[in-house]
N, C-alpha and C positions, 0 to 999 in steps of 0.2 A: 471521423474514423469509420472505415468500412468494417463490418463485422464478419465478413467472409473473405476467403482467398488470401489469408495471411499466414505468416510463420511467426508464431508468438512465443516469447519467453516470459514465463511467470515465475519470479523468485518467490520463495515461501509457498510454492504450489502444492505441497504435500498435505496441507491441513487448512482448516478454517476458511476464511474468505478467499485466500489464494487458490486452494483446491477447488472450491465451488465456482470461482470465476474461470479457472482453467477448464473445468468440465463443461461450463456453459459455452465457451468458445470452441471446445472440441466437438460438441454436438452440432455446431454450425458448419463443421467440415474444415475448420482451420487446422494446420499443423501446429500442435502445441507442445512446447518443451517446458517441463517444470524443473525447478532447481531448488536445492536446500541442502542442509547438512546431514539429515538423517536418511541414509540410503533405504532403510527398511520402509519408512513412510513413503518415500518416492516410489519404491517398487510396488507397494500396495495400491497406490493411486494409479500407476500406469497399468497394472494388472486389471484393475476395474474399468479401465478406459482403453481398450485395444487401439493401438495406433498412436497414442500419446507417448512421448519420449521423456527421458529424464537425464540430468547430469547433476553430480554433487557440486555444491558450492558453499563456501563459508564467506558470507558477505562482510564479516568482520576482519578478514585476512586479505590485505592488499595483494599478496603474491597469489593467493587462490583466485582472486578476481582476474588477474592478468592471464593466468594459465587457462582459466575457465573461458574467458572471452576468446582466446586464440582457438581453443578446441570447438567452441560453439560455432564460431563463424566459419571454421573449416568444415564441420559436419552439416551446418545449415546455412549455406551461403545466401539463401533467400530471406533470412531473418529480417523482418521489417517492423516488428512491434516488441517493445520492451515494457513489461509491467513490473515495477519495483514494489513488490508486495511484502517482502520479508521484514519482520520487525519483532521486537520484544517489548513487554510492558511489565513493570514491577512497581509496587508501592515503595515509598521511601519516607522515612521519618527524619526530617531535617534537624530535629532536636538531638539526634544521636550521631552527629558528625564526629569523626569521619567514617563511621561504620558503613554508611550507604554508598560511599564513593566508588567502590568497585562495580556495583550495580549501575550507578549513574554513567560511569565511563563505558561500560559494555553497551548500554542503551544508546549512547551517542555514536559509538563506533558502528553499531548494527543499523540503527534507524536513520542516521543522517549521513555519516561518512560512507556507509555501504552503498546507498543509492547514488551518491555523488560520484564515487569511484567507478561503479559499474556503468553509469551513464557515460562517463568520460571514456571508458574502455570501448563501449559499443557505439558511440556516436559516429565515428568515422565510417564503419560499415553500414550503419543505418542511413547515413547521408548518401550512400551510393545507390540506394533503392529509388525506384520511381515514386514511391510514397512510403512514409514511415510514421510511426507514432511512438512517443515516449509517454507512458502513463505513470505518474507518481501517485503515491497513496499517503495522504495526510490523515486528518481525523477532524471530527467536530470539535475535539479537544484542542485543536490548534487555535481555535477562536475563543473558547471559554475553557481555561485549564481546569482539570480535576486536581485539586491541591494535593491529594494523597499520591499522585503520580507525576511529580513536577518535571522530571527530566524527560519522560515520555512525551508530555505535552509540549515541552520546549523543542524537542526534536521535530515534532509534527508541525509546529509553528515555523521552524526552520525549513522544513520541506515545502511548506506553502510559499514562503518567500523565495526559496531557490527556484521553485517551479515558475513563478512569475518572471523571474529574470531569464531563466532558460527559454521560456516561450518568446520573450522579447528578442533575445539574441538569435533565435532560430526562425524568426518571422519571415525572412527572405529565402529560407530553404524549403525543402519538401518534407521536413519533419515537423509534425504537429505535436503539441504538448498538452496533455489532458491531466487534470488533477481529480482523483477519486477521493471524496470526502465522506468516509463512513460515519454513521452514528454508532451508538452502542449496539453491538450485534451479538447474537447468541453463538459464540465460539468459545474455545478454551484458551484464548489469549491470556486471561487472568485466572485460569484454572477451570475445573469442571463446573463450579457453581455458576459461572457466567453463561455457560451453554444452556442452562435451565432457568436463567433469571427472566421472569415475566416482563421486567422493565426493558429488556433488550429486544431488538428487532429480530424476528426469526430469520435465520440465514437464507433460506430459500426465498422468502419474501423480499429480502434485500437484493439478492442476485437478480431476481425477476425484474425488479424496478430498475436496477442498473442497466441490464441488457435492453430494456424497453427504451430507456433514455438514449443509449448509444444508437439504437436502431432508428429512432424517430427524430433525434437531434444530431445529425452527422457532424455539425460544426461546434458541438458543445465543448466548452473549455473546462468547466467544473461539473462533475457528476455529483449532484446533491439529491438524494432521495428526500422525500418530504419529512421523514423522521428526523433528519439532521438540521432542518431549517432553524429551529429555535437556537441552536448553538452557532450555526454558520452566520446568522444574521442578528446575533444578540447585540452587536454594537450599533446597529442601524438606528436604534431608538435614542442614542445619545449616551453620554458618559454616566449620568445618574442612573438611568434604567439598566445600563450594562452592569454597573456595580451591584445593584439590587439583585439582578439575575444571577450574577456570579456568586453572591453570598447565599442566596436561596438554594441554588444548584448544589453547592458544596456542602451546605448544612444538611440537605436531604441525603446526599451520598454518604456523608460521614455518619449520619444517624442510622442509615441502613447497614 
């Protein structure tokens, strides 16, 4: 992926990793459009980054996705990069069934169906460009689930699988497919406490490493900062080692 001369859509671009990534691409001179449900948050982000544009989008609503895609491609016909960043994460106590099901269903709709629907809506115009990129966003937790957030982890594992199939099916086109695999990062995804958790990777440090990978590895398929290696490659040591890692990882997170 070239990091300049693009027209880039970043969903979930008003906060967290989405905003930081949008700002990093904006500073490189790309035309960046951010999207999300909260207009106030979008307006604050574009005001802080003159030239950045925004459109409201509810990725959990299929009708919203269709109307959004039509407006986006009309206003920005040069769109050639889609970054599916929007997502939600909530803890679930599976012993309290069915009380958690509404949260689980919302997570699946936003984290998994949302990117699939938006990619489907924007793939035809993206394929018309001389070069294009679809960037999906999974998580280190797609490879080693955090047991307290089972549906979130399941959706991210689904995104990883979907990304591999999408890449294979698009291999003869001009659309490349890149998967961003974040570690635990200091954002407010799980509340204000996460933004200050010393175990989490500082957001700026994460974005700097991501942009360095993109700039120095133009053919990269998976963007893995070093902090995510233990999760991404946990299965490389075999089933027994993986199970020990999974147990220790979850015991530690549960204790904390």
